[in-house]
C-alpha positions in Angstrom: 51.7 -13.4 -97.4 54.7 -14.4 -95.4 53.3 -17.9 -95.0 52.8 -18.3 -98.7 56.4 -17.1 -99.4 57.7 -19.5 -96.8 55.7 -22.4 -98.3 57.0 -21.6 -101.8 60.6 -21.4 -100.5 60.2 -24.8 -98.7 58.7 -26.4 -101.9 61.6 -25.0 -104.0 64.2 -26.3 -101.5 62.4 -29.7 -101.5 62.5 -29.9 -105.3 66.1 -28.7 -105.5 67.3 -31.3 -103.0 65.0 -34.0 -104.4 66.2 -33.8 -108.0 68.0 -36.8 -109.3 71.1 -36.0 -111.2 71.8 -38.2 -114.1 74.9 -38.2 -116.3 74.5 -36.8 -119.8 74.3 -39.4 -122.5 77.4 -40.0 -124.5 77.5 -37.7 -127.5 79.8 -36.6 -130.2 80.5 -37.1 -133.9 82.1 -40.5 -133.3 78.8 -41.8 -131.9 76.6 -40.0 -134.5 78.6 -41.8 -137.2 78.1 -45.2 -135.6 81.7 -45.6 -134.4 80.9 -46.1 -130.8 84.0 -45.6 -128.6 86.9 -43.4 -129.5 89.5 -45.4 -131.4 93.1 -44.1 -132.0 95.0 -45.4 -135.0 98.7 -45.1 -134.2 102.2 -46.7 -134.5 103.7 -47.4 -131.1 107.3 -46.2 -131.4 110.0 -47.0 -128.9 112.0 -43.9 -129.9 115.2 -44.6 -127.8 115.8 -47.7 -129.8 114.0 -46.7 -133.0 111.6 -49.6 -133.1 107.9 -49.8 -133.9 105.7 -52.5 -132.2 104.7 -54.9 -135.0 101.8 -57.5 -134.9 102.2 -60.1 -137.7 99.5 -62.4 -139.2 101.3 -65.4 -137.6 100.7 -64.1 -134.1 104.2 -62.9 -133.4 104.9 -59.5 -131.9 108.3 -57.8 -132.3 109.9 -54.5 -133.2 110.7 -53.1 -136.6 112.7 -49.9 -137.5 110.2 -49.1 -140.3 106.5 -48.1 -140.1 104.4 -50.6 -142.0 100.8 -51.7 -142.3 101.6 -54.3 -139.6 102.8 -51.6 -137.1 99.6 -49.6 -137.4 97.4 -50.4 -134.3 94.0 -49.4 -132.9 94.1 -48.3 -129.3 90.6 -48.7 -128.0 89.3 -48.1 -124.4 87.9 -51.2 -122.8 87.6 -50.0 -119.1 88.6 -47.0 -117.1 92.3 -46.5 -117.7 92.6 -49.7 -119.7 92.9 -50.2 -123.5 93.0 -53.0 -126.0 95.6 -52.8 -128.7 94.8 -54.4 -132.0 97.0 -54.7 -135.1 95.0 -53.3 -138.0 96.5 -55.2 -140.9 96.7 -58.5 -138.9 93.4 -57.9 -137.3 94.7 -59.4 -134.1 94.9 -58.2 -130.5 98.1 -57.7 -128.6 98.1 -60.1 -125.6 100.4 -61.1 -122.8 101.0 -64.5 -121.2 101.6 -64.8 -117.4 105.4 -64.8 -117.9 105.2 -61.5 -119.9 105.7 -62.9 -123.4 103.7 -60.9 -126.0 101.6 -62.7 -128.6 98.7 -61.8 -130.9 95.2 -63.3 -130.8 92.3 -63.1 -133.2 89.9 -62.9 -130.2 89.9 -60.4 -127.4 90.4 -62.0 -124.0 90.0 -59.5 -121.1 92.6 -61.1 -118.9 95.4 -61.3 -121.4 94.6 -58.4 -123.8 93.8 -55.5 -121.5 96.5 -53.0 -120.6 96.6 -50.0 -118.3 97.8 -47.0 -120.3 99.9 -44.5 -118.4 101.3 -41.3 -119.9 104.7 -40.4 -118.4 105.8 -36.8 -117.7 108.1 -36.9 -120.8 105.2 -37.7 -123.1 106.0 -41.4 -123.5 103.2 -44.0 -122.9 103.7 -47.3 -121.0 101.3 -50.2 -121.2 101.0 -52.6 -118.2 99.1 -55.9 -118.3 96.0 -55.4 -116.2 96.1 -59.0 -115.0 99.8 -59.8 -114.8 101.2 -56.3 -113.9 104.0 -56.7 -116.4 105.1 -54.0 -118.9 104.6 -54.3 -122.6 108.2 -54.3 -123.9 110.0 -55.1 -127.1 112.9 -56.3 -125.1 113.5 -59.7 -123.5 111.9 -61.3 -120.4 114.4 -59.6 -118.0 113.4 -56.2 -119.4 109.7 -56.9 -119.1 110.1 -57.8 -115.4 112.6 -55.0 -114.7 109.9 -52.4 -114.7 108.5 -53.8 -111.4 111.5 -52.8 -109.3 114.2 -50.9 -111.3 112.5 -48.2 -113.3 111.0 -48.3 -116.8 113.1 -49.9 -119.6 113.5 -47.9 -122.8 111.9 -50.6 -124.9 108.7 -50.3 -122.8 108.3 -46.5 -123.4 106.3 -45.8 -126.5 105.4 -42.7 -128.5 102.0 -43.2 -130.2 102.8 -41.8 -133.6 100.5 -40.8 -136.5 101.4 -42.8 -139.6 104.2 -41.6 -141.9 104.3 -44.9 -143.8 104.7 -44.1 -147.5 102.3 -46.9 -148.6 99.7 -46.0 -146.0 97.2 -44.7 -148.6 97.4 -47.9 -150.5 97.3 -49.9 -147.3 94.3 -47.9 -146.0 92.4 -48.5 -149.3 93.3 -52.2 -149.1 92.0 -52.4 -145.5 88.8 -50.6 -146.4 88.2 -53.1 -149.2 89.4 -56.3 -147.6 89.3 -56.2 -143.8 85.8 -56.9 -142.4 86.6 -55.2 -139.0 87.5 -52.0 -140.8 84.6 -52.2 -143.2 82.2 -52.5 -140.2 83.5 -49.2 -138.7 83.9 -47.0 -141.6 81.5 -45.8 -144.2 82.8 -46.3 -147.8 81.4 -43.1 -148.9 82.7 -41.3 -152.0 84.4 -38.7 -149.8 86.7 -41.4 -148.3 87.4 -42.9 -151.7 88.3 -39.5 -153.1 90.8 -39.0 -150.2 92.6 -42.1 -151.2 
């Protein structure tokens, strides 16, 4: 009897140690609806100066005191700790040249369009180019480079804000009807149309 109990215990230990642990598959309502990764729709607001990051159709990136359809961005994870930022209305990615100058591109390029997202203790977010190590900033070139050695400039600290843009419902409806990227991600069901 003791031999049988010992054998069963040894087999149990063998199977307990020999089990391969696999991660759970990704799950959640965003995957069940075909959305893939979690995407945040936000306005990046440099509150200390009252400017929203704006991505125009012409590829220019600058600040605006007002929320608009061009200040609404998608923040999408592309790697651990890294995100891509895409202007929804312009359908262009925020990118950075080697000298820190911001521009927009219709195509995502990992080297220029990936940013490390860091949340500061005061709730602000900063975005640092993964390749160039330079801060995303609405200020000039000196301010972009200042973050490397003198602290974080105010125009590089963003609050990701939910939209309060008055024309957002109209803009959202327009995006659902006219923007192929948005159409591909969202179902134009009657529930969505009723909300608009």
